[in-house]
C-alpha positions as CSV (number, residue, x, y, z in Angstrom):
1,M,17.5,-218.4,57.5
2,F,21.6,-219.6,56.1
3,K,23.1,-222.5,57.3
4,I,26.2,-223.1,56.9
5,F,26.0,-226.4,54.9
6,D,23.7,-224.6,52.6
7,L,26.8,-223.5,50.7
8,I,26.6,-227.4,49.6
9,N,22.9,-228.1,49.7
10,I,22.1,-224.9,47.5
11,P,24.1,-226.0,44.5
12,L,23.3,-229.8,44.9
13,G,19.7,-229.1,45.0
14,Y,20.1,-227.0,41.8
15,L,22.0,-230.0,40.3
16,F,19.7,-232.5,41.5
17,R,16.6,-230.3,40.4
18,F,18.1,-229.8,37.0
19,L,18.5,-234.0,36.9
20,Y,15.0,-234.7,37.7
21,Q,13.9,-232.0,34.9
22,M,15.8,-234.3,32.5
23,L,14.9,-237.8,33.7
24,N,11.4,-237.1,35.5
25,N,12.2,-240.0,37.3
26,Y,13.4,-239.7,41.5
27,G,15.4,-243.2,41.3
28,W,17.4,-242.3,37.9
29,T,18.0,-238.8,39.2
30,L,19.8,-240.4,41.9
31,V,21.7,-242.9,40.1
32,A,22.9,-239.7,38.0
33,F,23.4,-237.7,40.6
34,T,25.8,-240.5,42.4
35,V,27.9,-240.5,39.4
36,I,28.6,-237.0,38.9
37,T,29.3,-236.8,42.8
38,K,31.9,-239.5,42.5
39,L,33.3,-237.6,39.0
40,I,33.6,-235.0,41.3
41,L,35.6,-237.0,43.7
42,L,37.5,-238.9,41.2
43,P,40.8,-236.9,41.4
44,L,40.5,-237.1,45.4
45,T,39.7,-240.8,45.0
46,I,42.8,-241.3,42.4
47,K,45.2,-239.3,45.2
48,Q,44.2,-241.5,47.8
49,Q,44.6,-244.3,45.8
50,K,48.4,-243.3,44.8
51,S,49.0,-242.6,48.4
52,M,47.4,-246.3,49.6
53,S,50.1,-247.8,47.1
54,K,52.8,-245.9,48.6
55,M,52.0,-246.9,51.8
56,Q,51.5,-250.8,50.8
57,A,55.0,-250.7,49.3
58,I,56.8,-249.4,52.1
59,Q,55.2,-252.1,54.4
60,P,57.8,-254.6,54.7
61,R,60.4,-251.5,56.1
62,L,58.0,-250.4,58.3
63,Q,57.7,-254.1,60.1
64,E,61.4,-254.2,60.0
65,L,61.5,-250.9,62.3
66,Q,58.3,-252.0,64.4
67,K,60.3,-255.3,65.0
68,K,63.6,-253.7,65.5
69,Y,62.3,-250.6,67.8
70,Q,59.6,-252.5,69.2
71,Y,61.0,-251.4,73.2
72,D,61.5,-247.6,71.9
73,Q,58.1,-245.8,70.8
74,E,59.8,-242.7,70.2
75,K,62.5,-243.8,68.1
76,L,59.7,-245.8,66.2
77,N,58.0,-242.7,65.8
78,Q,60.9,-241.2,64.6
79,E,62.2,-243.4,62.2
80,T,58.3,-244.3,61.3
81,M,58.2,-240.2,60.0
82,K,61.7,-240.0,58.6
83,L,60.5,-243.3,55.9
84,Y,57.3,-241.4,55.4
85,K,58.9,-238.6,54.4
86,D,62.0,-240.2,52.5
87,N,59.1,-242.0,50.4
88,N,57.3,-239.0,50.1
89,V,54.4,-241.0,51.8
90,S,51.1,-239.1,53.6
91,P,50.2,-241.6,56.6
92,M,46.9,-239.1,56.5
93,G,46.8,-238.9,52.4
94,G,44.0,-241.5,51.9
95,C,41.7,-240.1,54.5
96,L,40.5,-236.7,52.5
97,P,38.2,-238.3,50.2
98,L,36.5,-239.9,53.1
99,L,36.1,-236.5,54.9
100,I,35.3,-234.8,51.6
101,Q,32.4,-237.4,51.4
102,F,30.5,-236.6,54.6
103,P,29.3,-233.3,53.9
104,L,28.3,-234.6,50.6
105,L,26.2,-237.2,52.7
106,I,25.1,-234.4,54.8
107,A,23.7,-232.5,51.9
108,L,22.0,-235.4,50.3
109,Y,20.4,-235.9,53.6
110,N,19.0,-232.4,53.6
111,I,18.1,-232.4,49.7
112,I,16.2,-235.9,50.5
113,R,14.8,-234.9,54.0
114,S,14.0,-230.7,52.8
115,P,12.9,-231.3,49.1
116,L,10.3,-228.3,49.0
117,T,13.1,-226.3,50.3
118,Y,16.4,-227.3,48.0
119,V,14.9,-229.1,45.1
120,M,11.0,-227.4,44.5
121,Q,12.9,-224.5,46.2
122,L,9.5,-222.8,47.2
123,G,9.3,-219.9,48.8
124,Q,12.4,-218.5,46.7
125,N,11.9,-215.6,44.5
126,G,8.7,-214.1,46.3
127,G,7.0,-217.4,46.1
128,P,4.7,-219.0,48.3
129,S,6.4,-220.2,51.9
130,I,6.1,-224.1,52.6
131,A,3.9,-223.1,55.8
132,E,1.1,-221.2,53.2
133,I,1.6,-224.4,50.9
134,A,1.0,-226.6,53.7
135,E,-2.4,-224.0,55.1
136,V,-3.8,-224.6,51.4
137,M,-3.4,-228.4,51.5
138,N,-4.8,-228.7,55.0
139,A,-7.3,-226.4,54.2
140,A,-8.4,-229.0,51.3
141,G,-8.0,-232.3,53.7
142,A,-4.3,-232.6,53.1
143,N,-3.5,-233.5,56.9
144,V,-0.1,-232.5,56.2
145,S,2.8,-231.0,59.1
146,V,4.8,-228.1,57.9
147,N,7.9,-230.1,59.1
148,D,7.3,-233.2,57.3
149,Q,8.6,-231.7,53.8
150,I,8.9,-235.2,51.9
151,N,5.2,-235.8,52.9
152,I,4.4,-232.7,51.5
153,A,6.0,-233.3,48.4
154,S,4.8,-236.6,47.9
155,K,1.1,-235.0,48.0
156,I,1.8,-231.5,46.4
157,G,0.4,-232.8,43.0
158,E,-3.1,-233.4,44.3
159,F,-3.5,-230.0,45.5
160,I,-2.3,-228.0,42.1
161,P,-6.0,-226.7,41.5
162,Q,-6.4,-225.5,45.0
163,L,-2.7,-223.7,45.1
164,T,-3.6,-222.3,41.5
165,Q,-6.4,-220.5,42.8
166,K,-4.8,-219.4,46.0
167,F,-1.6,-218.2,44.9
168,G,-2.1,-218.2,41.2
169,E,-0.1,-219.5,38.3
170,I,3.2,-221.1,40.4
171,N,5.9,-223.0,38.9
172,I,6.0,-226.2,41.0
173,L,7.9,-229.4,40.7
174,N,6.2,-232.2,40.9
175,I,8.2,-235.0,42.3
176,N,7.1,-238.7,41.9
177,F,9.0,-241.2,44.5
178,S,8.4,-244.0,43.2
179,F,11.1,-246.5,41.5
180,F,10.1,-249.7,40.2
181,G,7.1,-249.9,42.5
182,L,9.3,-248.7,45.5
183,D,8.6,-245.6,47.4
184,L,11.6,-243.7,47.9
185,S,10.2,-241.3,50.4
186,Q,9.4,-243.8,52.9
187,T,11.5,-244.8,55.7
188,P,11.9,-248.7,55.8
189,S,11.5,-251.2,58.6
190,L,13.9,-254.3,59.6
191,T,10.7,-255.1,61.6
192,A,8.1,-256.3,58.8
193,L,9.1,-258.0,55.9
194,A,8.7,-255.8,52.6
195,P,10.5,-254.7,49.5
196,L,12.2,-251.4,51.2
197,T,13.8,-254.0,54.1
198,L,16.3,-254.6,51.1
199,I,17.3,-251.3,50.9
200,P,19.3,-251.2,54.8
201,I,20.6,-254.5,54.0
202,L,22.1,-253.9,51.0
203,A,23.5,-250.8,51.9
204,G,25.4,-252.5,55.0
205,L,26.3,-255.4,53.1
206,T,27.9,-253.1,50.2
207,T,29.4,-251.0,52.9
208,F,31.4,-254.2,54.5
209,L,32.5,-255.5,50.8
210,S,33.7,-251.9,49.9
211,S,35.8,-251.3,53.4
212,W,36.8,-255.2,53.5
213,L,38.3,-254.6,50.0
214,S,39.8,-251.2,50.5
215,N,41.7,-252.8,53.8
216,K,43.0,-256.0,51.7
217,M,44.3,-254.1,48.4
218,S,45.9,-251.3,50.5
219,G,47.7,-254.1,52.6
220,Q,45.9,-253.3,56.0
221,N,45.0,-256.9,56.3
222,A,48.8,-258.2,55.7
223,S,50.3,-255.8,58.1
224,A,52.5,-257.3,60.6
225,G,52.4,-253.9,62.5
226,A,50.8,-253.5,66.1
227,D,47.9,-255.7,67.4
228,N,45.9,-252.4,68.4
229,K,46.2,-251.0,64.6
230,Q,44.9,-254.4,63.2
231,S,42.2,-254.6,65.8
232,T,41.0,-251.2,64.9
233,M,40.6,-251.8,61.4
234,K,38.7,-255.2,61.9
235,M,36.3,-253.0,64.4
236,M,35.8,-250.0,61.7
237,T,35.1,-252.9,59.2
238,Y,32.5,-254.3,61.0
239,L,31.2,-250.6,62.6
240,F,30.7,-248.6,59.4
241,P,28.2,-251.1,58.1
242,L,26.1,-251.9,61.0
243,M,26.2,-247.7,61.1
244,T,24.9,-248.0,57.6
245,V,22.1,-250.0,58.3
246,F,21.1,-248.2,61.6
247,F,21.1,-244.9,59.5
248,A,19.1,-246.6,56.5
249,V,16.6,-247.8,58.5
250,S,16.0,-244.4,60.6
251,L,15.8,-242.0,57.5
252,P,14.2,-242.2,53.9
253,A,14.7,-245.0,51.6
254,G,16.4,-242.5,49.1
255,L,19.3,-242.0,51.5
256,G,19.9,-246.0,51.7
257,F,19.4,-246.0,48.1
258,Y,22.1,-243.7,47.3
259,W,25.0,-245.7,49.8
260,I,23.8,-248.8,47.7
261,L,24.9,-246.9,44.2
262,S,28.1,-245.3,46.0
263,N,29.1,-248.4,47.5
264,I,28.8,-250.1,43.8
265,I,30.6,-247.7,42.3
266,Q,33.1,-247.5,45.0
267,I,34.1,-251.2,44.3
268,A,34.4,-250.7,40.7
269,Q,36.6,-248.1,41.2
270,Q,39.0,-249.7,43.5
271,F,39.3,-252.7,41.6
272,I,40.5,-250.2,38.3
273,L,42.4,-248.1,40.4
274,H,44.3,-250.7,42.3
275,R,45.4,-252.2,38.6
276,M,46.6,-248.7,37.0
277,F,48.2,-247.7,40.2
278,P,50.2,-250.9,42.1
279,P,51.8,-250.7,45.2
280,V,55.2,-248.9,43.8
281,S,57.0,-246.4,46.2
282,S,58.4,-243.1,44.3
283,E,62.0,-244.6,45.2
284,G,61.4,-247.8,43.5
285,S,60.3,-251.0,44.6
286,V,60.6,-250.6,48.9
287,Q,59.7,-254.4,48.7
288,K,62.3,-255.2,46.0
289,H,65.1,-253.5,48.0
290,F,63.7,-255.5,51.0
291,R,64.1,-258.9,49.5
292,E,67.3,-257.9,48.5
293,R,68.4,-257.0,51.9
294,E,67.3,-260.3,53.1
295,A,69.1,-262.2,50.7
296,E,72.3,-260.4,51.6
297,K,71.7,-261.4,55.0
298,I,71.6,-265.1,54.0
299,E,74.6,-265.1,51.7
300,K,76.4,-263.3,54.6
301,K,75.3,-266.1,57.1
302,K,76.3,-268.7,54.4
303,S,79.7,-266.7,54.4
304,I,80.2,-267.0,58.1
305,S,79.4,-270.6,58.4
306,G,81.6,-271.5,55.8
307,N,84.7,-269.8,57.0
308,N,84.1,-271.2,60.5
309,I,84.2,-274.9,59.0
310,K,87.1,-273.7,57.4
311,S,88.8,-272.7,60.7
312,K,87.9,-275.9,62.3
313,S,89.4,-278.0,59.7
314,P,92.2,-280.0,61.2
315,K,95.9,-279.4,61.3
316,G,98.2,-280.4,57.8
317,E,94.8,-280.5,55.9
318,K,95.6,-279.4,52.4
319,H,92.4,-277.5,51.0
320,E,92.6,-277.2,47.2
């Protein structure tokens, strides 16, 4: 039965199969897969960085508006939207790549959890179905469930003779889930010390670091805006890593490994793109204009103060 996410699952499944056939290693296939998906998202990531740079550049003006209209929320919203429009800034411009990554994560989850369907592509082109494969394996003493595709995929190579005898010559991609001694088909656990335990921990740490750097480089941490906005940003900075750890200990280690790789590449992209696109708005540097206005205010205050001193001078006193 066709599912809506199969629009992404199927082509990415073909890509994953192609990479595995080239590299013949599950871990390195995940590395290559992560790099390729990041390259696909690179134009959107660049657009996100540009949006963040523009947003950071208008922070001083935003702070002025928030201070000036702190008791008039409607006027503040109007002036804020006008500022966004004048500087060609979209407040949601940085969210698009994040929204697009969710379907990719769901697709990768499906590919990892259902390798027989999307990578081995069993049951397609008139071949035996997953249920038929499981039946033959169980008859040979495998003890597998038709709903546990990872378990079937990890054992299917042991039963090639029985499957060939039943179905004749069939093209089965035998996947080896081992990567540097780690079985990426297994689900990690935080209750027992094991090498796989490092995967959810590193996934959470790299997620935190990526989120923290993103906030720091976008100027969110330095923003003097509404307190509730700062609180929300801080909460999400800590909530996302905890959610990552939760999912990484609930799903096969391959997904957590992908998260680690994705975060490492994301952190590198943040450093590079932040240097390529520093915070400058479309009208020039708003920060510069802000400093100029502040300097004008200081000069004006000095001028008024000087005039007051002159007006208070004793009568008859001559000024050169």
